[in-house]
N, C-alpha and C positions, 0 to 999 in steps of 0.2 A: 192606648198607652202601653198596656201589658205586652201586646204583640210587638210594638216598636222596641220595647226594652229587650224582649227575647231575641229579636233579630239583630240588635246591636251588640248584645252581650250573651251570645249562645253558650259561652263557657260557664255561665252561672247555673245553667240547668243541671248538669251532673252533680255540681257541688250541692245544689239545693236538694236534689233527690237523695244524695248520700247522707244528708243530715236528718231526713225524715224519721228514721228509726230512733235516733237518740232523742229527738224532740218528743216522740211518742212515749219513750220510757220515762222521761222526766215529768211529763204531764199526762198522767194516766187517764184523765178525764177527756182528753182530746184525741180522737181517732181520725186518721186520714182515710176518707172513703177510697176504695179501690178504683172507682171511676176517675177520681182526681189524679191518682198516680198514673193510670193509663193515659189520661189526657196529656199530662206532661211528657210521658214517654213518646207518644205520637207526635207531639209538637217538636220535641227534640230531634226525632228522626227526620221530620219534614224540614226543619231548619237546616240540618246537616246536608240533606239532599239539595236544598235550594242553593246554599253557598257553594257546594262542590260543583253543581251542574251549571249554575247561572252566573254567579258572581265570581267564583274562584278564577276562571280564565282571565278576567279583566284585572285582577290583582297581580297576577304573575305573568302577564303577557302570554299566557298559555292559550293561544287561539286554537280552536278546533276546526277541522274541516271534515266534511261528511258528505257522502253521496246517499241518496235515498235508498234505504234498505240495508246500509252498511253501518258497522259500529263506528263510534267516534275514534279518531286517531289524534292523540295528544302530541303537541310539537316537541315536548321534552322527554318523550318516551323513546329510548334508543331501540331501534328495530333490528333484529338479527336477519330478517328477511324483508324483501321489498314490500312496501305497503301497497294496497290496492290503488289503482289509478283513481285520482281524485281531482276535483275541479278547484280552481283558485277562487271561486266565489265563496261567499260566507255560508255558514251552516244554515239550512232551511229554518231552524228554530229561532235564529236571530237575524232579523232583517238588518240591512245596513243602517236604517234610521234608528232602530231600537238599540243596536250595538253602540252607535255613537252617543245616544242619549244615556245609556247605561254607563259609558265611560265617564261622561260628565257627572253623573250622579254619585259614582263610587270612586272617590279619590283615595289613594293609599301611598305611603312613602316608597313602596317598592317600585312605583312607576317613575321615580326620579332616576332610576338606572344608575346606582352608585358606581363610580369608576368607569361608566360607559362600557361595561363588559357585556358583549352580546350573549344571548341565550345559547344553550347547547344546540348543536346541529344534528339533524338526522337525515337519512337518505330517503326521499319520497319520490315516487314516480308520478309526474303530473300529466294529466290530459289537458292539452291546451285548448281552451274554448275559442269560439269565434269572437271577433271584435265586439259585437253587440252583446253576446253573453258575458264577455269579460268586463264590460263597463256598465252594464245595466243588470240589476238584480231585482227580480219581481217587479219590473216596471219602474224601479227607482235607481238613482245613481248610487254607485258603490263608494262608500266612504271609509273603507279599510283596505289595506294592501297586503300582499304576500299571503302566507310566509314564503320566503325564498331560501333555497339551500343551494350552495355552490356545488355544482357537479361538473364544472368546466376544468378547474385547476385546484381542487381541494388539497392535493398532496404536493403542490409546488413549493419549492424552497422560497423563503422570503427574507428580505433584509431591509434595513433602513438606510436612507441616503439623504442627508440634509433635510430632514423632516418629511421626506417622501418615503413611499413604500415601493420596493421593487420585488416583483413576484416572478418566478420562473427563470429560465435560461434559454439562450439560443433564439429560435424562431418563436418560442412561446413566452418570451419576456414581456412583462408589462410594468409600467411605472404609473403610479397614481398617488393622490394625496389622501391622508387619513381624514376621518370625520369625527367630530365630537362637539357637542353643544348641549346646554340644558334645555329642557322642554319649554321653558319660558320664552326662548328665542322663537320657537315654532309658533307659539300662541301669539307673540307680538307680530309676526308676519301675517298670520291669519287676521289679526285685528286691522292691519292697514288695508288688506284686501276688502274687509268688511266696510271700512271707511269709504272706499271707492263706490261700493254698492249704495251706501247711504247718500253719497254725493251725487250719484247718477242713478236714481231709482228706475228710470225707464230704459237703461242700458243693460244688456246682458253681461254679467261679470263672471269670469272663469278663473280658477286657480289651478295651475299645473306645475307643481314643483318637480324638478328633474334630479334624480339620483346621479351621483358621479360614479365613475368606474369601480371604485373600491367596494361599493355595495354588492357588486355581482362577481368580482374576481379576487376577493380577499381570501388567501389560502388559510387553511386551518392553523398553520404555524404562526400566523399573524392575527388570529381571531381577537386577541385582546388589545390590538393596536388601533382599533377603530370601532365606533359605535354604530348601531343600527340606524340607517337612514329611513328604512321602512317604518320603524316605530315613530320617528319624528314626523313623517308624513301623516300617520294616523292621528297624531296630536293636532297637526295643522287642520286636517279635514274635520276633526271633531269640534274645533273652535270656529269654523266658518258659519256664517249665517245660512239659514236654510234656503234663501233665495240667491246664494252664490253657488255656482256649479263647480263641484270638485271634479277635476279631470285626472284620472288615474293613468299616468304614463308609466308608473312603476311596473305594473304587471305586464303591460305591453312590451316593455324592454326585457323583462325577465323571461318572456316567452321566446326571445330571439338571442339569448346570450351567446349561442355558438356561432352567430353571424357577426360580421365586423361592425358592430353598432357603436363601439368606443375605440378611440385611437389607443394604440399600445405605447406610443411615444409622446403623446400630447395630453394636456389636461382636459381637452374638449371631447365631446362625443363625435362620432362620425356622422355624415349626412344620413346614412341609413337609419341610425338611431333616431334622428330628428323626424324622419319619415314615419316611423311607427308611432312616435308621440303625436305628430300632426294628425295621424289617422284616428287616434283615440280622441283628440279634441274635436275633429270633424263629426264623429259619432255623437258626442255630447252636444255640439252646437247645431246638429241637424242640418248640415250643409253638404253639398256634393263633394265627393272626394275621388280622385283618380288614382289608379294603380300606377306602378312604375312603368308599365307598358306605354303610358302616355308621355314619357320623358326620354330625352336623349341622355346617354351616359358619357361622362368624361372622366378620365383617369390622370392623376398627377403621380408619376412614379417616383420612387426613391425619396419618399417623404419621411422626415424626422422632425418631430414637433418640440413643444416647449419643455417637455420633461428632460430633454437633453441638457438644457441649461439649469433647470431646477435641481436635478440630481447630480450633475457633473459626473455621471457614471459612464465609464468607457463603453460598457456593453450596451447601455441605452443609446449612447451617441453613435454607435456603429450599427444600430438596428435601422432597417429600411422597411417601409410599408407603402401601400398604395392608398392614396386619398381619392375616393370615388365620389363624385357629385353628379346631380341630375338637374337638367333644365327642361322646363315645360315646352311642349310643342303646340303650334297652332294658335297662339295668342298674340295679339298686337298690344303688348304691355309697354308701359312707360314708367320710369323711376325718376323721382325728383329728390335731390339731396340738399339739406342745409348742413354744411360742414362747420364744425366748431374748431377753434384753436385753443390749445391749453397753455398753461404757464410752464416754466422750466421743470417743475416737479411733476408735471402732467397730472395734476389733481383738480385744478379749477379752470373753468372756461373763461377766457379773457376776451374773445371776439368770435364772430361768426361770419361766414360768407353768405352772399345772397343765394337764394334757391337756384339750383342748376340741375339740368337734366343729364342723366347718365345711364349706364347699364347696371342692373342689379347684380349680375354675375361678372366677377372679375376673373381673368384667366392667367394663371401662373404657370411657369415652366416646370419641368421635371426637376426634382431636387430642391424645390423652394420650401423653406421652412414657414412661409407665410400662407400656406395652402388654405388654412381655415378662414383667412380673410377673403376667400372667394365670394362670400356672401356680403354684399354691400360695402366691401372694402374695410370693414372694421366697426368700431363702436361709437366713435366720436362724431356723431351726426344724427340728424333726424332723417328717416327714410320714408318717403311717401310713394307707394306703388299703385299705379292705376293698371290693374291686371288685364283689362280687356274682356273679362268674363261677365256674363249676365247672371246675377244671382239675386234678383229682387231687391237690390239696393243695400245689401248687407255690407257694412264697412267696419273693418276690424282694426283695433289698436292693440299692439303687442308691447307690453312693458317687460323688459328683459335685461339680462346680462349677456355676455358673449354667447352663451349656449343658445339663446333665442335667435341668434342671427340666422341659423340654418332652417328654422321652422317656416318662415314665409315662403321659401322656395317650393313648398309642397301644398300651399294654400292659394296659389294663383287661380285655380279652377273653382275655388270655394267662395271667394269674396270679390266684390267689385273694386274695393280699395283696401290696402293694408298699410297702416302707419306703424312704424317701428321706432320705439323710444327707449333709450338706455337708462338704467337705474342710476347712472352717475352723471349724465350729460344731458341737461334739458333746461332751457331758459324761459320757456313760455309758461303761462298760467294754464294748468291742466283743464280747468273748467271752461275757460275760453276756447282752448284748442278743441275739446270734444264738441262743443256747441258749433264752432265755426266749420268743422269738417264733417259734421253729421255722423259721428261715430255711433254705431249700433251695438258693437260687441267689444269688450275689453278682456284681454287674456294676459294673465301674469305668468311668465315663463322665466323662472330663476333656478339655477342649480342649487343644490342643498347647502353649499358653502355660502353663497350669497343670501339664501333664505335666512340663514342664522347669523347674519351680519347686521349690526345696528345701523351702519351707514346706509344699507339698502332700504331698510324700513324708514329711516329718517328722511331719505331722499324722496320716497313716495309721498310721505306726508307733506313735505315742503312743496312738492309740485302742485298740490291742491291750493296752496295759499300764496305762493310767490308771485311777484309782479315783475315783468320783464323791464330791465333798466334801459 
């Protein structure tokens, strides 16, 4: 009890120590043995060391990164010279499991991120680890992400346009949406993922939240306009059951930010970003995965995406980029669609067509603003892919928003079947669907905006209990 009191109220120790002389003067008959004073001094110093070295980083989001034999580097220390090359994996003294358990054990108001103001940024040179080093730490999955520092366009000018953020000018212009949500939204998303594991105990369940472009390309001038998505992903991973696999796409994307992994004129990522995320999932799912050498490359020129309309900014509207996508070679695949029809407000499904066979990859001409619909033609449908690969009977279900549409194209070599279901449009009962189609793996792929939306969470819960009319 005494030790617990001292750990919870360490500030009482110096006060108690300062009163000892006065107590001794008032009561001459009572003398404090020196060994008692030394004991409290030692305990005070040990308590301070414990809080500073172990607990403090989790109160302040001050994650530390360390290479063996090197001193710790604090995230909020501004460095005048480049720091030593460091790995993105957690510090050796804190394994991923202990880190997540410590975060659950020590709650503090600072974690509520008042005003969603991101922490100060420093310039750190990172050594990019291999995929297996990146997603596996000491033989266990990695349940914390980052830290990430923008070194692509930190000095770019920024402005707001119709609730969107525009960074840079000319060929370097980017438009993206800000992010902001309380941590309770992330925990709610984790709980619905946990509910699927509880509903399907024999099925492997994975959670792969996808950060949006603003996480990686937000300039310093706009640092207060958006919150940290990496912090929210940490909250989600900490709230997952231990038998749900956390898939860290964040660090995979952070390792390739100088490549075209996000569109500069669309709110989606580019297919190349989906490729790196799919690779991280394949590592955690322990399935085969092919490099881009096994794919044919296709280019849609003069692409301008959805941000043209969202921002109504002339510079964004005049920006052109290349939409590059990849199709697998050497597979005799077949795709079956169940297409839904929506009401006038395009919110509710009012009817569906009978299942019909078609192509997974749609082909759009140069200049088409619908280039991202290359994958399955959009969201308002169930997609059932028979890949033609032989993978010991593994059958994957992807529960997703539009970001997830691009992921299946890189998993044709990994699973025999892939079923793609949108978080907004599904009329079947999920339990019956999983049983009927023999699903062995379920992957949640939602961008962080959808992750923190009540409608997404409520839909996933509804799918478990609804009955088809």
